[in-house]
C-alpha positions in Angstrom: 0.1 0.0 -0.3 1.4 3.4 -0.9 -0.1 6.7 0.8 -0.1 10.4 -0.6 2.2 11.9 1.1 1.4 15.2 -0.6 -2.0 15.1 -0.1 -1.6 14.4 3.2 0.4 17.3 4.2 -2.1 19.6 2.4 -4.8 18.6 4.7 -3.0 18.8 8.1 -1.8 22.4 6.3 -5.2 23.7 5.5 -6.6 22.0 9.1 -3.6 24.2 10.8 -4.7 27.2 9.0 -8.1 27.0 9.6 -7.2 26.3 13.5 -4.9 29.5 13.4 -7.9 31.5 11.7 -10.3 30.4 14.4 -7.5 31.2 17.3 -7.1 34.5 15.5 -11.0 34.7 15.6 -10.9 34.5 19.2 -8.2 36.2 20.0 -9.5 39.2 18.3 -13.1 38.4 20.2 -11.1 38.4 23.8 -9.8 41.4 23.0 -13.1 43.1 21.6 -14.4 41.6 24.8 -11.7 43.0 26.6 -12.2 46.2 25.2 -16.2 46.1 25.6 -15.5 45.0 29.8 -13.0 47.8 29.9 -15.5 50.5 28.6 -18.1 49.0 30.5 -16.0 49.1 34.0 -15.0 53.1 32.4 -18.4 53.5 32.4 -19.2 52.4 35.7 -16.1 53.9 37.1 -17.6 57.3 35.8 -20.5 56.7 37.9 -20.6 58.4 41.2 -22.9 55.7 42.8 -21.3 52.5 44.3 -22.1 49.5 41.7 -21.3 46.0 42.5 -21.6 42.2 41.5 -22.2 39.5 44.0 -22.5 35.6 43.6 -24.7 33.4 44.8 -22.2 33.0 47.9 -22.1 36.6 48.4 -18.6 36.9 46.9 -17.8 39.9 45.1 -17.3 39.6 41.3 -16.9 43.2 40.6 -17.2 46.5 42.1 -16.6 49.9 40.4 -14.1 52.6 41.4 -16.4 54.6 43.6 -16.8 51.2 45.4 -13.4 50.2 45.8 -12.5 53.4 46.8 -15.3 53.5 49.7 -13.8 50.1 50.9 -10.4 51.2 50.4 -9.1 47.7 48.2 -8.1 47.5 45.0 -10.4 46.2 42.4 -8.3 42.5 41.7 -7.9 42.3 45.2 -12.2 42.8 45.5 -12.9 39.6 43.8 -13.6 37.0 45.7 -14.3 38.6 49.1 -17.4 39.0 51.5 -19.1 41.7 53.3 -17.3 40.3 56.5 -14.1 40.8 55.2 -14.6 44.4 54.3 -17.2 46.4 56.8 -17.6 45.9 60.8 -19.8 42.5 61.8 -23.2 44.5 62.6 -22.5 46.2 58.9 -21.8 43.4 57.2 -24.6 41.0 58.9 -27.1 44.1 57.9 -25.9 43.7 54.0 -25.8 40.1 54.1 -29.7 39.8 55.4 -30.9 42.0 52.5 -28.9 40.3 49.8 -30.2 37.0 50.9 -33.5 38.0 50.7 -33.1 39.2 46.8 -31.4 36.1 46.3 -33.8 33.7 47.5 -37.2 35.6 46.7 -35.9 36.8 43.3 -37.3 39.9 44.6 -35.5 43.0 44.1 -34.6 45.4 47.2 -35.0 49.4 46.2 -33.6 52.0 48.1 -32.7 50.3 51.4 -31.0 52.3 54.1 -27.8 50.8 55.1 -24.8 51.9 56.9 -21.4 52.2 55.5 -18.0 52.8 56.7 -16.3 55.3 55.0 -12.6 55.7 53.9 -12.0 57.8 57.1 -13.2 55.7 59.3 -16.6 57.5 59.6 -20.1 55.8 59.4 -21.8 57.0 56.4 -24.9 55.7 55.3 -26.3 54.9 51.4 -29.7 54.2 49.8 -28.9 50.6 48.3 -31.0 48.7 45.5 -30.1 45.5 44.6 -32.0 43.0 41.8 -31.2 39.4 41.4 -28.8 38.1 38.5 -29.9 34.9 36.8 -28.1 33.0 34.3 -29.7 32.0 30.9 -31.8 28.8 32.5 -33.0 31.7 34.6 -31.6 30.7 37.7 -30.6 33.1 40.4 -26.6 33.1 40.6 -26.1 36.4 41.9 -26.8 40.2 42.3 -26.3 43.5 41.3 -26.3 46.0 43.3 -26.0 50.3 43.2 -25.8 52.2 46.6 -26.1 56.0 46.3 -24.5 58.0 49.2 -26.7 59.4 51.2 -24.9 60.6 54.2 -25.3 64.5 53.2 -28.7 63.8 53.1 -29.0 61.4 56.8 -27.4 64.7 58.3 -29.6 67.2 57.1 -32.4 64.9 58.1 -30.7 64.2 61.3 -30.1 68.2 61.7 -33.8 68.8 60.9 -34.8 66.3 63.1 -33.0 67.6 66.1 -34.4 71.3 65.0 -37.6 69.7 65.4 -36.8 68.3 68.7 -35.4 71.6 70.3 -38.3 73.3 68.6 -40.7 71.0 70.0 -39.0 71.4 73.8 -39.2 75.1 73.2 -42.7 74.8 72.7 -43.6 72.4 75.7 -41.7 74.8 78.0 -43.8 77.6 77.1 -47.1 77.7 79.8 -49.7 78.5 77.3 -51.4 76.4 74.4 -49.6 76.9 71.2 -50.5 75.4 68.1 -49.9 75.9 64.1 -52.9 75.6 61.1 -52.7 75.4 57.6 -55.0 77.0 55.1 -57.2 74.0 54.9 -57.9 74.0 59.0 -55.6 71.1 59.7 -53.6 71.3 62.3 -49.8 71.1 61.8 -48.0 71.1 65.0 -48.5 71.9 68.7 -47.1 72.0 72.0 -47.9 69.3 74.9 -50.4 71.3 76.5 -52.4 71.4 73.1 -51.9 68.0 72.6 -53.0 67.1 76.6 -56.2 69.3 76.4 -57.1 67.5 72.7 -56.7 63.8 74.6 -53.7 63.0 71.9 -50.1 62.7 71.4 -47.9 65.1 69.9 -47.2 62.7 66.9 -51.0 62.5 66.5 -51.4 66.2 65.8 -50.6 66.6 62.6 -53.8 66.6 59.9 -56.3 66.4 62.6 -59.2 69.2 62.3 -61.1 71.0 65.2 -64.0 68.6 64.3 -61.8 65.8 65.0 -60.7 66.8 68.5 -63.4 69.3 69.8 -67.2 69.3 70.7 -69.2 70.4 67.7 -70.2 73.9 68.3 -66.5 74.8 70.0 -65.3 73.3 66.8 -67.0 75.5 64.4 -66.5 78.5 66.5 -63.0 78.1 66.3 -63.0 77.3 62.4 -65.5 80.3 61.9 -62.6 82.4 63.9 -59.7 81.1 62.2 -60.9 81.7 58.6 -61.3 85.2 59.8 -57.9 85.6 60.3 -56.8 83.9 57.7 -59.1 85.2 55.1 -58.4 89.0 56.2 -54.6 88.9 57.3 -56.0 90.4 60.6 -54.6 89.0 63.7 -56.9 88.7 66.6 -55.8 89.2 69.8 -57.5 88.3 73.1 -60.3 86.9 72.2 -62.3 84.7 74.5 -62.8 81.0 73.6 -64.3 78.4 75.7 -63.0 74.3 75.5 -64.0 71.5 77.0 -61.0 69.5 77.3 -60.8 65.7 76.5 -61.0 64.8 80.2 -64.0 66.8 80.5 -63.1 69.8 82.0 -64.4 73.5 80.6 -61.7 75.7 80.4 -61.6 79.5 79.0 -58.9 80.8 77.2 -57.8 84.1 76.0 -56.5 83.3 72.3 -54.0 85.2 70.3 -54.2 84.3 66.5 -52.0 85.8 63.9 -51.6 84.8 59.9 -48.8 82.6 59.1 -46.8 83.6 55.7 -44.6 82.5 53.2 -41.4 83.7 51.9 -43.5 85.1 49.1 -45.9 86.9 51.7 -48.8 84.7 51.0 -51.1 83.4 53.8 -50.7 79.8 54.3 -51.8 79.3 57.6 -51.9 81.0 61.1 -50.4 80.3 64.5 -52.6 80.5 67.5 -51.3 80.9 71.3 -53.6 80.4 73.9 -53.8 81.3 77.9 -55.5 79.5 80.4 -57.7 81.8 82.0 -60.3 79.6 83.7 -59.2 80.8 87.2 -59.4 84.4 86.4 -62.7 84.1 85.1 -63.8 82.1 88.2 -62.6 85.0 90.3 -64.3 87.7 88.0 -67.2 85.8 88.5 -66.8 85.2 92.3 -66.4 89.4 92.2 -69.1 89.8 90.2 -71.5 87.7 92.7 -69.3 89.8 95.5 -70.4 93.1 93.9 -74.2 91.7 93.3 -74.2 90.7 97.4 -72.9 94.1 98.3 -74.8 96.0 95.9 -77.9 94.2 97.4 -76.8 94.8 101.1 -76.2 98.5 100.3 -79.9 98.4 99.0 -80.8 96.5 102.1 -79.2 99.2 104.5 -80.5 101.7 102.5 -84.2 100.4 102.8 -83.2 99.9 106.8 -82.1 103.1 106.7 -85.1 105.0 105.0 -87.4 102.6 107.7 -85.0 104.1 110.5 -85.7 107.8 108.9 -89.6 107.2 108.7 -89.3 105.4 112.4 -87.5 108.5 113.4 -90.1 110.9 112.0 -93.2 109.3 111.6 -95.9 111.1 109.7 -99.0 109.5 110.8 -102.7 110.5 109.0 -105.3 110.5 111.7 -108.0 112.1 109.8 -108.5 112.7 106.2 -107.0 116.1 106.7 -104.7 115.6 109.5 -101.5 114.5 110.2 -99.6 113.6 113.5 -95.7 113.7 114.0 -95.1 112.1 117.4 -90.8 112.6 117.9 -89.4 110.8 120.2 -85.7 111.0 121.7 -82.9 113.4 121.3 -83.3 115.9 118.3 -79.6 117.4 116.6 -79.3 119.9 113.7 -79.5 116.8 111.5 -82.4 115.2 112.7 -84.4 118.8 112.6 -83.5 119.0 109.1 -84.8 115.6 108.5 -88.1 116.0 110.4 -88.7 119.2 108.4 -88.1 117.5 105.2 -90.2 114.7 105.9 -93.1 117.0 107.1 -93.2 119.2 104.4 -93.2 116.5 101.6 -96.2 114.3 103.9 -97.9 117.7 103.9 -97.8 118.4 100.1 -98.3 114.5 99.4 -101.5 114.1 101.4 -103.2 117.3 100.8 -103.2 118.0 104.7 -104.8 120.9 106.6 -103.9 120.2 110.0 -100.3 119.1 111.3 -100.1 117.9 114.7 -96.3 117.9 115.9 -96.0 115.7 119.5 -92.9 117.0 121.5 -94.0 115.0 124.3 -91.1 112.4 124.3 -88.3 114.8 123.6 -86.4 115.2 126.9 -84.2 118.2 125.8 -85.1 120.7 123.6 -82.0 123.5 123.0 -82.1 126.7 121.2 -81.0 125.6 118.0 -84.0 122.7 117.9 -86.5 125.2 119.0 -85.5 127.0 116.4 -85.8 124.2 113.6 -89.1 123.5 115.2 -90.6 126.6 114.5 -89.6 127.0 110.8 -91.2 123.4 110.6 -94.3 125.3 111.5 -93.7 128.3 109.2 -93.1 125.5 106.3 -96.3 123.8 107.7 -98.2 127.3 107.0 -96.3 128.5 103.9 -98.1 124.9 102.3 -101.4 126.2 103.4 -101.8 124.1 106.7 -102.3 124.7 110.4 -99.6 123.6 112.9 -100.9 122.0 116.4 -97.7 121.7 119.1 -98.3 119.1 121.5 -96.0 118.8 125.2 -94.8 122.1 125.3 -92.9 122.4 128.7 -92.3 125.5 130.4 -88.4 125.2 129.6 -89.6 125.1 126.0 -91.6 127.7 126.4 -88.9 129.9 127.7 -86.5 129.0 125.0 -89.4 130.1 122.2 -90.0 133.2 124.1 -86.5 133.9 124.6 -86.2 133.7 120.6 -88.4 136.8 120.2 -90.6 134.7 117.7 -94.0 135.9 117.5 -96.5 132.7 118.3 -99.8 134.3 117.9 -100.8 131.7 115.1 -99.7 128.8 117.3 -102.0 126.1 118.5 -100.6 124.3 121.4 -102.5 121.4 123.4 -101.2 119.6 126.5 -101.7 116.2 125.3 -102.0 114.8 122.1 -105.5 113.6 122.6 -107.4 116.8 123.1 -105.0 118.2 120.1 -107.0 115.1 117.6 -110.4 116.1 119.6 -110.0 119.9 118.2 -109.1 118.9 114.6 -111.9 116.6 114.8 -114.1 119.3 116.1 -112.8 121.8 113.7 -113.2 119.3 111.0 -117.1 118.9 111.6 -117.8 122.3 111.8 -116.4 123.1 108.2 -118.5 120.2 106.8 
């Protein structure tokens, strides 16, 4: 048997050439893939977010520049590492739990806030989103994650939270009810005194309306007045409002309401400060009652004084045209003046023709009193009546004579009975 060596050599050469061509194509493809990977890495490295790829065993397969810089590990050394090799135990545990949930359920985890150790050793925060990574058969073989650094946002939130705590502490320290309302009449915030009155916690204030917190009539009154403040832009200062607190206590408030404006000057709500004036109202009410009692007492005393005055100068009608004025006790100048006023008023009011003044019960009459009595008789005569003086003692007669007064028209009797009899006889004579 003979072989065609030339033909065999040609076949081998052709096969080698094909292999070389395929190898060259493979090298070119590898180069292209490497270039694609390089381009992809460049693009991923240009992203400021932390981008990473993990396998099913939670080992890192890839991390972009932002990620490797954050963990302070070169890209080549990152491959195969786990979170426990890069982060503190409590941080690594949080990452592991979140990643396992994604790979086990196949459900993405979006925007989960997780702590991260920064290159300078400080702890920052990232908003981490992870999605499962599948092979051609649809099996989960890892995950792709992207984490946004939200440290500054978290710091701002913490600063805002501290500010809110400080503001709330300040509001709670003020011994008055303080609240803020939006233009829609929903409460925005309030202090502890307000929350206690409404029967809710401070955190439950936001979003509530007056009708959800207070009695219907009170709520309607609050909202009507608040609307006037917000619609007009004019404050209402020191108005009094009644409130039924959650515990049933009815209180009175002095309320100061001012419109709340934004930077453009638009009214977006109102601020209210309410002082509890229940005790003041109670004192005022007691004072009113006390004043009423005092006024009643004064009026009662006035009636009593008037009664005493009338008793001290009793003018008694004994016939249709005659009055008797029986005087008892000491008479001073003040009482003398009162006697004259009462006597003349009674004569005019009753149309009396006769006035009997009985001074039997007066123990002592001095010159001044005697003069007043004489003036009283003259006043009676000016009103068209006649005066009869009863009980004139020798001392009084001597005093009157000493005054040099003309008593020719003065009728006297020794006792009241004879005087009344005289008047009745004269009256019958004229009928």
